[in-house]
C-alpha positions in Angstrom: 37.5 -85.2 -56.5 40.8 -83.4 -56.8 42.5 -86.6 -58.0 40.3 -86.6 -61.1 42.1 -85.2 -64.1 41.1 -84.4 -67.6 42.2 -86.9 -70.2 44.9 -86.1 -72.7 43.5 -86.2 -76.3 46.6 -84.8 -78.0 47.1 -88.0 -80.1 43.5 -88.1 -81.2 43.6 -84.4 -82.1 46.8 -84.8 -84.1 45.3 -87.7 -86.1 42.1 -85.6 -86.8 44.2 -82.5 -87.6 42.5 -80.4 -84.9 44.2 -77.7 -82.9 43.2 -78.2 -79.2 43.9 -74.5 -78.5 41.1 -73.5 -80.8 38.4 -75.5 -79.0 36.4 -73.2 -76.7 36.8 -74.1 -73.0 40.0 -76.1 -73.5 42.7 -74.6 -71.4 44.9 -75.5 -68.4 44.1 -74.3 -64.9 46.6 -72.1 -63.1 47.7 -72.8 -59.5 45.9 -69.7 -58.3 42.6 -70.8 -59.9 43.1 -74.3 -58.4 43.7 -72.8 -54.9 40.6 -70.6 -55.2 38.5 -73.6 -56.3 39.8 -75.6 -53.4 38.9 -72.8 -50.9 35.3 -72.6 -52.4 35.0 -76.4 -52.1 36.2 -76.4 -48.5 33.7 -73.7 -47.6 30.9 -75.5 -49.3 31.9 -78.7 -47.5 31.8 -77.0 -44.1 28.3 -75.6 -44.8 27.0 -78.9 -46.0 28.3 -80.8 -43.0 27.0 -78.1 -40.6 23.5 -78.1 -42.2 23.4 -81.9 -42.1 24.0 -82.0 -38.3 21.6 -79.1 -37.6 18.8 -80.6 -39.7 19.3 -84.1 -38.3 19.1 -82.7 -34.7 16.1 -80.5 -35.5 14.1 -83.0 -37.5 14.8 -86.1 -35.3 15.1 -84.6 -31.9 14.0 -81.0 -31.3 10.7 -81.2 -33.2 9.2 -84.7 -32.5 10.5 -85.6 -29.1 8.8 -82.7 -27.1 5.6 -83.5 -28.9 5.5 -87.2 -28.0 7.6 -87.4 -24.8 5.5 -84.7 -23.0 2.5 -86.9 -23.0 0.4 -84.0 -24.4 -3.0 -85.1 -25.6 -3.8 -83.3 -28.8 -7.0 -81.3 -29.0 -9.1 -81.7 -32.1 -8.1 -78.3 -33.4 -4.4 -78.9 -32.7 -4.4 -82.3 -34.4 -6.3 -80.9 -37.4 -3.6 -78.2 -37.7 -0.9 -80.8 -37.4 -2.4 -82.9 -40.2 -3.0 -79.9 -42.4 0.6 -78.7 -42.1 1.8 -82.2 -42.8 -0.3 -82.5 -45.9 0.9 -79.1 -47.1 4.5 -80.2 -46.6 3.9 -83.4 -48.6 2.3 -81.5 -51.5 5.0 -78.9 -51.6 7.6 -81.6 -51.6 5.8 -83.4 -54.4 5.8 -80.2 -56.4 9.5 -79.5 -55.8 10.9 -83.1 -56.2 8.4 -84.7 -58.6 6.6 -82.2 -60.7 9.1 -79.3 -61.2 11.8 -81.6 -62.7 9.3 -83.0 -65.1 8.2 -79.5 -66.1 11.9 -78.4 -66.6 12.7 -81.4 -68.7 9.5 -81.4 -70.8 11.2 -80.5 -74.1 13.7 -83.4 -73.7 11.0 -85.8 -72.7 8.7 -84.8 -75.6 11.6 -85.2 -78.0 12.5 -88.7 -76.6 8.9 -89.9 -76.7 8.4 -88.6 -80.2 11.6 -90.3 -81.4 10.6 -93.6 -79.8 7.2 -93.4 -81.4 8.6 -92.6 -84.8 11.1 -95.5 -84.5 8.5 -98.0 -83.2 6.0 -97.2 -86.0 8.8 -97.3 -88.6 8.2 -93.8 -89.8 11.8 -92.7 -89.0 14.9 -94.7 -88.2 17.0 -93.4 -85.3 20.2 -93.8 -87.3 19.2 -90.8 -89.3 20.5 -88.7 -86.5 22.7 -91.1 -84.6 25.2 -92.5 -87.1 28.2 -94.5 -86.3 31.1 -92.2 -85.3 33.8 -93.6 -87.5 31.8 -93.3 -90.7 30.8 -89.7 -89.9 34.5 -88.8 -89.2 35.5 -90.3 -92.5 32.9 -88.3 -94.3 34.0 -85.1 -92.6 37.7 -85.8 -93.4 36.8 -86.4 -97.1 34.7 -83.3 -97.3 31.4 -85.0 -97.8 29.6 -83.4 -94.9 30.2 -80.6 -92.4 29.4 -83.1 -89.6 27.6 -80.5 -87.5 24.1 -79.5 -88.8 23.7 -81.8 -91.8 22.3 -85.2 -90.9 24.2 -88.0 -92.5 22.8 -89.5 -95.6 22.3 -93.2 -96.4 25.6 -93.2 -98.3 27.5 -91.6 -95.3 26.5 -94.3 -92.9 26.6 -97.4 -95.0 23.7 -99.6 -96.1 23.7 -101.8 -93.1 23.0 -99.1 -90.6 19.7 -98.2 -92.3 18.7 -101.8 -93.2 18.9 -103.1 -89.6 15.4 -101.7 -88.9 13.9 -102.9 -92.2 
């Protein structure tokens, strides 16, 4: 991960007449910040490796082997409790891994489904909001559009982009 470096977009910024220093979040990292980040990553790595070993031992050895190797015959009440705890664990896992992410992403999912529906029914073409980058850039450079909040018009994108659906 430390070998991954940010790309240098200086040539692109110069062509677009953009000052990279004015873009929020664009700055170089100092050696002290890099060392602090490496220390945090090292600590997180040790915690992750330790928890992996502990959980593996606990879930594969310490919990099931005494139950099965002892030859213990479950009573009806103990077996019922075992099954109930197992089912509770499954439903809790389903909620955490299956349902909660869907709930958190409900806005994005609704937007995507709505956009697909509008495109399939022909009521709205997706190119209204997703124009070709070069044509938008040209429009911004020529002062036709601000390129941020205003969706491109038919003239900004060219006739072919809108006629592909029709």
